C-alpha positions in Angstrom: 11.5 10.7 -4.6 8.7 9.7 -6.9 5.2 9.9 -5.4 2.7 7.1 -5.9 -0.1 7.9 -8.3 -3.5 8.8 -6.8 -6.7 6.9 -7.7 -7.7 9.8 -10.1 -4.3 9.7 -11.9 -4.4 5.9 -12.2 -8.0 6.1 -13.6 -6.8 8.7 -16.1 -4.0 6.4 -17.2 -6.6 3.6 -17.8 -8.7 5.9 -19.9 -5.7 6.7 -22.0 -4.8 3.1 -22.3 -8.3 2.2 -23.4 -8.1 4.9 -26.1 -4.7 3.4 -27.2 -6.1 0.0 -27.9 -5.4 -1.3 -24.3 -1.7 -0.5 -24.3 -0.2 -1.6 -21.0 -3.6 -2.1 -19.5 -2.5 -4.7 -17.0 0.2 -2.4 -15.6 -2.3 0.4 -15.2 -4.8 -1.9 -13.5 -2.1 -3.0 -11.0 -1.3 0.7 -10.4 -5.0 1.5 -9.9 -5.3 -1.5 -7.5 -2.4 -0.2 -5.4 -3.8 3.3 -5.4 -7.2 2.1 -4.2 -5.6 0.1 -1.4 -3.6 3.2 -0.3 -6.8 5.3 -0.4 -8.8 2.7 1.5 -11.3 2.3 -1.3 -13.0 -0.9 -2.4 -13.9 0.0 -6.0 -12.9 2.2 -8.9 -15.6 4.5 -10.5 -15.4 5.2 -14.2 -17.3 7.6 -16.3 -19.0 5.5 -19.1 -18.9 8.5 -21.5 -15.1 8.3 -21.6 -15.0 4.6 -22.6 -14.3 3.4 -26.1 -17.0 0.7 -25.8 -19.8 2.6 -24.0 -22.4 0.0 -24.4 -23.6 -2.7 -22.0 -21.4 -5.5 -23.3 -18.4 -3.2 -23.3 -19.0 -2.2 -19.7 -19.6 -5.8 -18.6 -16.4 -7.0 -20.4 -14.4 -4.2 -18.6 -15.9 -5.2 -15.2 -15.1 -8.9 -15.8 -11.5 -8.1 -16.9 -10.8 -5.8 -14.0 -12.5 -8.3 -11.5 -10.1 -11.0 -12.7 -7.2 -8.7 -11.7 -8.7 -7.8 -8.3 -10.4 -4.5 -9.0 -14.1 -3.9 -8.7 -15.5 -1.5 -11.3 -18.5 0.7 -11.0 -19.8 3.3 -13.4 -21.0 6.8 -12.6 -24.5 7.8 -13.5 
């Protein structure tokens, strides 16, 4: 039996996808959304230092893209 990925695993896959020029990003967002629902969480928290575009416009673009797919994104301090 294959276990469902945790929020941390789904988040790591998104970091890897962002590093790989957004390869399969929509699939990873859907996986993250499902993991958040299973964990009872409302939002995903990302470390801005691990992002490819770690500037304000890059973070805002990421938040908007994920919001369109039903995931609220916050960034750790």
